[in-house]
C-alpha positions in Angstrom: 14.6 -9.0 -6.1 11.7 -8.5 -3.5 8.2 -8.0 -5.3 5.8 -5.3 -4.4 3.9 -7.5 -2.0 7.2 -8.2 0.0 8.0 -4.5 0.1 4.4 -3.8 1.2 4.8 -6.2 4.2 8.2 -4.7 5.0 6.6 -1.2 5.2 3.8 -2.6 7.4 6.2 -4.3 9.9 8.3 -1.1 10.1 5.2 1.2 10.7 3.9 -1.0 13.3 7.2 -1.0 15.2 8.2 2.6 14.8 5.0 4.8 14.0 4.5 7.5 16.7 7.9 6.6 18.5 11.0 8.9 18.8 14.2 7.7 17.4 16.5 7.5 20.2 19.3 6.2 18.0 20.0 6.5 14.3 23.0 5.6 12.2 23.0 6.0 8.4 25.9 4.1 7.0 25.7 5.6 3.5 28.4 7.9 2.0 26.0 10.7 1.0 24.4 10.6 4.5 27.4 10.2 6.7 26.7 13.5 8.5 22.9 13.3 8.5 21.3 13.0 12.1 17.6 12.2 12.4 17.9 11.4 16.3 14.8 12.9 18.2 12.5 12.8 15.1 9.3 10.8 15.5 8.0 8.5 12.8 4.8 9.5 11.3 4.5 6.5 8.9 6.2 4.1 6.8 4.7 3.4 3.4 5.6 1.5 0.3 5.4 2.8 -3.3 5.9 0.0 -5.6 9.3 -1.5 -4.7 10.3 1.7 -2.7 10.1 2.4 1.0 9.2 5.9 2.4 9.8 6.6 6.0 8.2 9.7 6.9 9.3 11.8 9.9 7.7 14.7 11.9 10.7 16.9 10.9 9.5 17.0 7.3 12.1 14.5 6.1 11.5 11.1 4.4 14.1 8.4 4.5 13.8 6.6 1.2 15.2 3.1 0.7 15.0 0.4 -2.0 15.9 -3.3 -1.4 17.3 -3.9 -4.9 18.3 -7.6 -5.1 19.3 -8.5 -1.6 18.3 -5.9 0.7 16.0 -6.3 3.8 14.8 -4.4 7.0 14.9 -6.5 10.1 13.1 -5.7 13.4 15.0 -6.4 16.6 14.1 -5.7 20.2 16.5 -2.9 21.2 17.3 -4.5 24.5 18.4 -7.6 22.6 20.8 -5.9 20.2 24.3 -7.3 20.3 27.7 -6.2 19.2 27.7 -8.6 16.3 24.5 -7.1 14.8 25.7 -3.6 15.3 29.2 -4.2 13.7 27.7 -6.2 10.7 29.4 -4.9 7.7 26.2 -5.2 5.6 24.4 -2.8 8.1 23.4 0.3 5.9 20.9 1.9 8.4 19.9 1.6 12.0 16.8 3.3 13.5 16.1 2.6 17.1 13.3 3.5 19.6 13.4 2.4 23.2 11.5 -0.7 22.3 12.4 -1.7 18.7 15.1 -1.2 16.3 15.1 -1.5 12.5 18.2 -2.9 10.9 18.6 -2.0 7.0 20.9 -4.7 5.6 22.4 -4.7 2.2 20.0 -1.9 1.0 20.4 -0.8 -2.6 19.3 2.7 -2.2 19.1 5.2 0.8 18.2 8.8 0.6 17.0 11.5 2.9 14.8 14.1 1.2 12.1 16.7 2.1 8.8 14.8 2.3 7.3 17.3 -0.2 10.1 16.3 -2.6 9.4 12.5 -2.5 8.4 12.8 -6.2 12.0 13.4 -7.1 12.6 9.7 -6.2 9.3 8.2 -7.0 7.4 10.4 -9.1 8.3 8.5 -12.3 6.5 5.4 -11.2 3.2 4.1 -12.6 0.2 3.4 -10.5 1.2 1.3 -7.5 -0.6 -2.1 -7.6 -0.9 -2.1 -3.9 -1.2 1.5 -3.2 -4.0 4.0 -2.5 -3.5 5.5 -6.0 -4.0 2.2 -7.8 -5.9 2.8 -11.0 -6.3 -0.2 -13.1 -7.6 1.9 -16.2 -4.4 4.0 -16.1 -2.1 0.9 -15.7 -4.0 -0.6 -18.8 -3.5 2.4 -20.9 0.1 2.5 -20.1 0.6 -1.0 -21.3 -1.3 -0.5 -24.3 0.8 2.6 -25.2 4.1 0.6 -24.5 6.4 0.0 -27.6 7.8 -2.9 -25.6 6.9 -6.6 -25.4 4.2 -7.2 -23.0 6.7 -9.1 -20.6 9.0 -6.1 -20.6 6.1 -3.6 -20.3 4.7 -5.5 -17.3 8.1 -5.2 -15.6 8.6 -1.6 -16.4 7.9 0.2 -13.1 6.9 3.4 -15.0 3.9 1.4 -16.4 2.7 0.1 -13.1 4.6 -0.1 -10.0 5.2 -3.4 -7.8 5.3 -6.2 -10.5 8.6 -8.2 -10.5 9.8 -11.2 -12.5 7.7 -13.8 -10.5 4.3 -12.0 -10.8 4.9 -11.1 -14.3 5.7 -14.6 -15.5 2.7 -16.1 -13.4 0.4 -13.4 -14.6 1.3 -13.9 -18.2 1.1 -17.7 -17.9 -2.4 -17.6 -16.3 -3.8 -15.3 -19.0 -2.2 -17.5 -21.7 -0.2 -14.5 -23.1 3.3 -15.0 -24.6 5.9 -12.7 -22.9 7.2 -11.6 -26.3 3.9 -10.5 -27.7 4.0 -6.6 -28.5 1.9 -5.0 -25.9 0.3 -2.6 -28.4 -1.0 -5.5 -30.4 -3.2 -6.7 -27.5 -6.8 -6.0 -27.4 -8.1 -3.7 -24.5 -10.0 -6.6 -22.8 -6.9 -8.7 -22.9 -4.7 -6.1 -21.3 -7.5 -5.3 -18.7 -7.6 -9.1 -17.8 -3.8 -9.1 -17.3 -3.8 -6.0 -15.2 -6.7 -7.4 -13.0 -4.6 -10.7 -12.7 -1.5 -9.1 -11.5 -3.4 -7.0 -9.0 -5.1 -10.0 -7.7 -2.0 -12.0 -7.2 0.0 -9.3 -5.5 -3.1 -8.4 -3.3 -3.2 -12.0 -2.2 0.5 -12.2 -1.7 0.7 -9.3 0.6 -1.7 -11.2 3.0 0.7 -14.1 3.3 4.3 -14.7 4.4 4.6 -17.3 1.7 4.1 -16.1 -1.9 1.9 -18.5 -3.8 0.2 -18.1 -7.2 -1.2 -21.6 -7.2 -3.0 -21.6 -3.8 -0.4 -24.1 -2.3 2.2 -23.1 0.1 4.0 -26.5 0.0 7.6 -26.3 -1.0 7.9 -26.7 -5.0 4.2 -26.2 -5.5 3.9 -22.3 -5.1 4.3 -21.3 -8.8 3.1 -22.5 -12.2 6.2 -21.5 -14.2 8.5 -19.2 -12.2 11.5 -21.0 -11.2 10.3 -24.2 -12.9 12.4 -24.2 -16.1 13.2 -28.0 -17.2 10.1 -29.1 -15.4 6.6 -30.0 -16.9 4.0 -27.5 -17.0 1.2 -28.0 -14.6 -1.5 -27.3 -17.2 -0.3 -29.1 -20.4 2.8 -30.9 -19.6 5.2 -29.1 -22.0 8.6 -28.5 -20.5 8.8 -24.9 -18.8 11.4 -22.7 -20.2 13.3 -19.6 -19.3 14.8 -16.8 -21.6 15.5 -13.3 -21.6 12.8 -10.6 -22.2 13.4 -6.8 -22.9 16.0 -4.9 -24.8 19.8 -5.2 -23.7 21.1 -4.2 -21.2 17.8 -4.1 -19.5 16.7 -7.6 -20.2 15.3 -9.7 -17.3 14.6 -13.5 -17.1 11.2 -14.9 -18.0 9.9 -18.3 -17.3 7.1 -19.5 -19.4 5.5 -22.5 -21.1 5.8 -22.8 -24.9 2.7 -25.0 -25.0 0.4 -22.7 -23.3 1.9 -19.3 -24.4 2.5 -19.4 -28.1 5.7 -21.3 -28.7 9.4 -20.6 -28.1 10.2 -17.0 -27.5 12.6 -15.2 -30.0 15.4 -15.0 -27.3 15.1 -18.8 -26.6 17.4 -20.9 -28.8 15.7 -24.0 -27.9 18.4 -25.9 -26.3 17.6 -28.5 -23.5 17.2 -26.8 -20.1 17.6 -29.1 -16.9 15.6 -28.2 -13.8 17.0 -25.5 -11.6 19.1 -26.8 -8.9 20.1 -30.0 -10.9 23.7 -30.9 -10.6 24.6 -30.3 -14.2 24.8 -26.7 -15.5 21.8 -25.3 -16.9 22.1 -23.8 -20.5 19.7 -20.7 -20.3 21.4 -17.5 -20.5 23.0 -15.8 -17.6 20.8 -13.5 -15.4 21.3 -9.9 -15.6 20.0 -7.1 -13.4 17.6 -4.8 -15.0 16.5 -1.2 -13.8 14.7 -1.3 -10.4 12.3 1.6 -11.1 
C-alpha cells in the first residue's frame, strides 16, 4: 500500500496539472457516482490527508480517493490519449482539461462530497505526518494512550496519519524498539523520538521519487529491515525476520531484527525464513490487508 509520502507526491502532481483549470471531461466509473457530473468545474486544489486524496472543486464539492493496495493516479497529455487508455477496465476516474488528463486506476475508494463535509471521510484521522496540521505532541500523546503494541499503534491512522508498514518497520528498527512492545509501557522521550523519526523519514521520502531510509537509492540498499527477511541485519548481522503485528483480522506484516529489537516477536514461531524472492517458498505467515484508515 502506498505510504504517506507517495500519496503526498501524487497530490502534488495532480495539483500541478489541474489546479485553476476547467474540467472539460469527467468520467467517474464508480457505482455510487455513475450519474455524477463535474464537467465545467475548476480545480481549486488537490491535497493529501494521510493516505487520502482530496480534490477540491470550485463548485463546493470534493472528489475523495484512496489508493488502497494497488491504486494510482496517472497524468497524461490530453492530446495523447488513446482508445486503449480510455477503455482500460481498471480505469475508475478520468478528469481532463484541455492540456492534461488525470486517470485514476484501480482506486480503492472514490467519493464525491461537499467540501465542508470532508470530515465525514477523513475526520477520524490523527495528525497528518506531512500535513499543515502536523502536531508531534498530539501524535505522541495518541501513541502513549494506545492499548496496542507500538507497531500496531504506529500503523493506526487514527493515531497519526500517513505511516505505512515500511516506515513503521524502519522507524522502529532505527529507534531499537520491538514492534510488539506495549505502546503504553514506553517512556515519553522514547515515544517522542519515534514520532520524530517517522516524521523525518516521510519528510525526506516526499522529496524523492525513490523511497530510502538508508540514504542509498541503489536497488536492494534502500531499507534496513523492510522487505529483507532472511537476510542479515545491516547493523548486527542477525537474520531479519517478518511476522504479524496487531490483532486479527487487522494484523499487518512487520519486518524486524531480533538482535536489535529485543528478540523474537510473540507471533513469530521462529522457523527459518528464506530471503524474499528466493525460489523456495518462504515460511512466514500469509499477508493480510488491514484497515486503510
